C-alpha positions in Angstrom: 0.1 -0.2 -0.1 1.3 3.6 -1.3 0.5 5.9 1.9 0.3 9.8 0.8 0.5 10.4 4.6 2.1 8.8 7.0 -0.1 9.4 9.9 -3.8 7.6 10.3 -6.8 10.1 10.9 -9.3 9.1 14.0 -13.0 9.8 13.0 -15.8 10.3 16.0 -19.5 10.8 15.7 -21.0 12.9 18.6 -24.3 14.8 19.2 -22.7 16.9 21.9 -20.1 18.9 19.9 -19.7 22.0 22.2 -18.7 19.6 25.0 -16.4 17.4 22.7 -14.6 20.7 21.1 -14.2 22.0 24.6 -12.7 18.7 25.7 -10.3 18.2 22.8 -9.2 21.5 22.5 -9.2 23.0 26.1 -8.0 19.8 28.1 -6.3 17.9 25.4 -4.9 21.2 23.8 -5.3 19.9 20.2 -4.7 23.0 17.8 -8.1 23.3 15.6 -7.9 23.1 11.7 -10.9 23.7 10.1 -14.5 22.9 9.5 -16.0 21.0 6.4 -19.6 20.4 5.6 -19.5 16.6 4.6 -23.1 16.3 3.4 -26.0 14.4 5.2 -26.5 16.6 8.0 -22.9 16.4 9.2 -20.5 18.9 10.1 -16.8 17.8 10.6 -14.5 20.0 12.7 -11.0 19.1 12.5 -8.1 18.8 15.1 -4.5 18.6 14.6 -3.3 15.3 16.3 0.5 14.8 15.9 0.6 14.3 12.1 -3.1 12.8 12.3 -6.2 14.5 12.2 -9.1 14.1 14.7 -12.3 14.5 13.2 -15.1 15.4 15.4 -18.3 14.8 13.0 -21.3 16.5 14.5 -24.9 15.1 13.5 -27.6 16.9 14.6 -30.2 13.7 14.7 -29.9 11.5 17.8 -27.2 8.9 17.0 -27.6 5.6 18.5 -25.4 5.0 21.6 -21.8 3.6 21.9 -21.5 -0.1 21.3 -19.2 -2.5 23.1 -15.9 -3.6 21.0 -14.6 -1.8 18.0 -12.2 1.0 18.2 -12.3 1.2 22.3 -9.3 3.5 23.0 -7.4 6.6 21.9 -3.7 6.8 23.2 -1.9 10.3 22.5 1.7 11.2 23.2 2.1 14.0 25.4 5.6 15.5 26.6 3.8 17.3 29.3 3.2 14.3 31.5 5.4 12.1 33.6 2.9 8.9 33.5 0.1 7.6 31.5 -3.3 9.7 32.3 -6.6 7.6 31.3 -9.1 10.4 30.3 -13.1 10.2 29.0 -14.3 12.4 27.0 -17.7 14.0 27.2 -19.2 10.7 25.3 -17.4 8.1 27.2 -15.2 7.6 24.9 -11.6 6.5 26.4 -8.6 8.6 25.8 -5.3 8.4 27.4 -2.3 10.6 27.7 0.9 8.7 27.2 4.5 10.3 28.2 6.7 11.0 24.9 8.9 8.3 25.9 6.6 5.5 25.4 6.0 6.4 21.7 5.8 9.9 19.7 2.5 9.8 18.0 -1.0 8.1 18.3 -2.3 4.4 19.2 -5.9 3.6 18.6 -6.6 0.0 20.7 -9.5 -2.2 19.1 -11.6 -4.7 21.2 -12.1 -7.8 18.9 -14.0 -10.9 18.6 -11.0 -13.1 17.3 -7.5 -11.8 17.3 -6.2 -14.1 14.4 -8.4 -12.8 11.9 -6.9 -9.1 12.5 -3.6 -10.6 12.5 -4.2 -11.4 9.1 -6.0 -8.7 8.1 -3.5 -5.6 9.4 -0.4 -7.7 8.6 -1.4 -9.2 5.0 -4.3 -7.1 3.4 -3.3 -3.5 4.9 0.6 -4.6 5.0 1.3 -3.1 8.1 4.5 -3.4 10.1 4.3 -6.0 12.8 5.5 -4.7 16.1 4.6 -7.7 17.9 1.4 -9.9 18.6 -2.1 -7.5 18.4 0.3 -4.9 17.6 0.8 -3.2 14.1 2.3 0.2 12.8 0.8 1.9 9.7 3.1 4.9 8.8 4.1 6.1 12.1 0.4 5.3 13.8 0.0 2.0 15.9 -2.9 0.1 15.8 -3.5 -2.8 18.5 -6.1 -5.0 19.5 -6.9 -7.7 21.8 -10.1 -10.0 22.3 -13.1 -8.2 23.9 -15.6 -10.5 25.1 -18.2 -7.8 24.5 -17.2 -7.2 20.9 -19.5 -8.5 18.6 -19.3 -9.2 14.8 -21.0 -7.0 12.5 -23.3 -8.9 9.8 -22.0 -8.4 6.4 -24.5 -5.9 4.3 -24.8 -4.6 0.8 -21.9 -2.0 0.1 -22.9 1.6 -0.3 -25.4 3.8 1.8 -26.5 1.2 3.9 -23.1 0.2 5.1 -22.3 3.6 5.4 -25.5 4.3 7.9 -24.2 1.5 10.3 -20.9 3.8 10.9 -22.9 6.3 12.3 -23.4 6.1 16.2 -22.0 7.8 18.8 -18.1 7.1 19.4 -14.8 6.5 17.6 -16.6 4.8 14.8 -13.9 4.9 11.8 -10.0 5.4 10.8 -8.9 7.2 7.8 -6.0 6.2 5.4 -4.3 8.5 3.0 -3.2 6.5 0.2 -2.0 7.6 -3.4 -4.9 6.0 -5.4 -7.9 5.1 -3.9 -9.3 2.9 -6.5 -6.3 1.0 -7.2 -5.8 0.3 -3.3 -9.6 -0.3 -2.9 -9.7 -3.1 -5.7 -6.3 -4.7 -4.3 -8.1 -4.7 -0.8 -11.2 -6.2 -2.1 -9.0 -8.9 -4.1 -7.2 -9.7 -0.7 -10.7 -10.7 1.0 -11.6 -7.2 2.8 -15.3 -6.4 3.3 -16.8 -3.5 1.1 -18.2 -1.1 2.8 -18.6 1.3 0.0 -17.1 1.6 -3.5 -15.2 4.8 -4.4 -16.9 8.5 -4.9 -15.6 11.6 -5.8 -16.2 14.5 -3.2 -15.9 17.5 -5.7 -12.5 18.6 -6.2 -11.6 17.5 -2.6 -11.0 13.7 -2.5 -11.8 10.3 -3.6 -13.0 8.1 -0.7 -14.1 4.7 -0.3 -14.8 2.4 2.6 -13.7 -1.1 3.7 -14.2 -2.9 6.8 -11.8 -5.1 9.2 -13.2 -8.7 10.0 -15.5 -7.1 12.9 -16.9 -4.4 10.5 -15.4 -1.7 11.8 -14.9 0.8 8.9 -12.0 1.9 7.5 -12.0 5.0 4.9 -9.5 4.8 2.0 -8.8 8.4 1.1 -7.0 10.1 -1.8 -7.1 13.8 -0.9 -6.2 16.5 -3.3 -4.2 18.3 -1.0 -2.1 15.4 -0.4 -1.9 13.8 -3.8 -2.9 16.5 -6.5 -5.8 17.1 -8.6 -8.5 14.2 -8.5 -8.5 12.4 -11.9 -12.1 13.0 -14.0 
């Protein structure tokens, strides 16, 4: 996989945007970058996250509650603290500040139903660097997972809007991998046995994106962003 950016972005859905913005801007001290209108009644507030982007997606209509398993904890390297500092954001998402001597970027921890499937997925399908059992690195970002008795494997559904709709619930709901060629990587992932979430589409002149899903159905956005790769082909 040819990455266009060495940092993985993190997407959160919320109905409580004011409280969430206060938490991430004032308590975690992430720098605000921009606001994007992303359609379907959603506004995305973007914050710098040590090279990654934290995407707070505000939905006006009530969202389903957080679910067990899946993307369960975000660890953020912070040079200000001498020891790990676990926290909860206003929606109850687990966030932990970690001393800089542990690692220098972010780590996303996933609760999964069956670890061997995720070893295969991250090692062979996504071609991530294996750091150890249940621990991989995509670019500079660490992804780790362990069995969670509360995790539930989603049923496969048809790709498209139905699959995208299942992503919308309170919590950390997806990650974004920035690539050089969305269509090429999407086809490769599907040929390797990845579960298709949504086929590639073009968002004006901004990006071309698609979605795949990990073995439990957690969403992964594949993005070819013009600001990173140049103009999106017609």
